[in-house]
N, C-alpha and C positions, 0 to 999 in steps of 0.2 A: 397837371398831368406830367408824369415822370418821362424823362428822355432816356432812352437806352441806346447804347452804342451798337453799331452793326455787328461787332464781334460778339457781344452778349446775345443779341437776337439769334445769330447763327448758332451759337452754343445751345440755346434753348431749342431751336428747330432740330438740330442734330440729335439732341437728347430725345425729343419727341419721335423723330424718325427711327430711332434705335428700338422703338417698340413700347414706349411708355405712353399712357393716356394723357390727355391734356390736363386733367385735374391733378394727376401725379406730378406732371412737369411744373404746373403753376405753383403747387405746394413747395416743391424742391427749390424753385428759383424765387419764390416770394412775389409772384406776379399774378394778375387775373387770368383765368383760363381763356377769356375772349382774346387777350393779347396773343396767347399761344396759337389759337386758331387763326387769327389774322396774319401772324408772321409766317405760319406754315403755308397758308394760302398764297401770300406774297412770294414766298420762296418757290413754291411749286409753279407759279405763273411767270415769275421774272428772274429766278435764280437768286444768287446772293445780292445782286444789285437791288432787288425788290425789298431788301431789308435796310437799305441806307436811309438815313434821315434826310428829308428834304428841307433845306434851310431857307428856301426862297418861296414866296407866294406865287403860285402859278396863276396866270390870268387866262381863263378859258373864253373862247369866242362863243357868242350865242349859237352859232351853227354847230359847234362841237357839243355844247350842252344839249341841243335838240337831238343830235345823233345819239347821244347816250340815253336820253329819255325815250327815244323811239325803240332802242334795244330792249327797254323794260316794257313799254306799253304794247309794242307790236310783235316783238320777237319772243316775248315771254321770259326774258332773263330776270332773275331776282335782282334786287338792289345790290346785294353783296356780289353776285356774279358779275354784274355790270361794273361795279366798283373795281373789281380785280381785272376784268377784261380791258378796261380803259385806263388802268393804273391811276385811279384817283386816290387821293390821300385818305379819304374817309367816306364811309357809306352815308354819313349824315350830310355830307356835302351834296350828294346826289338826292337825298330826301328833300333837302332845301330846294334844289332845282325843280323837282317834281311838284312841290307845293307852289312855287312861283309860277310854273307852267299851268297848273290847274286853276289858279286864281286869275292869271293875267294873260294866258296864252303865250305865244312866242315873244311878245314884248316884255314879259316878265323875266325873260332870260338875259336881257340886256344890262341888267344891274350888276 
């Protein structure tokens, strides 16, 4: 997976916000349209800081994971909405937690 600088991501987001569609932006910058959507959502939710690369592995407590899962299962947030709201690195991380929870209950979140 390619790593993009915060400056590049900000340039992409600003181009998108100037009125171009995600497919136009992705074509111009040579990136996937899902990256455009993700960066715009991160920018809208967290400002320019939401575009910075996280170079460290964040360790989440089982309690935090459960809180995020509850937001999906009980409050009706989509996986992507919860990912943005809780500033997770990737929606696939949350999907993994959901699977662990479904298979093993709260004990599955301790890994």
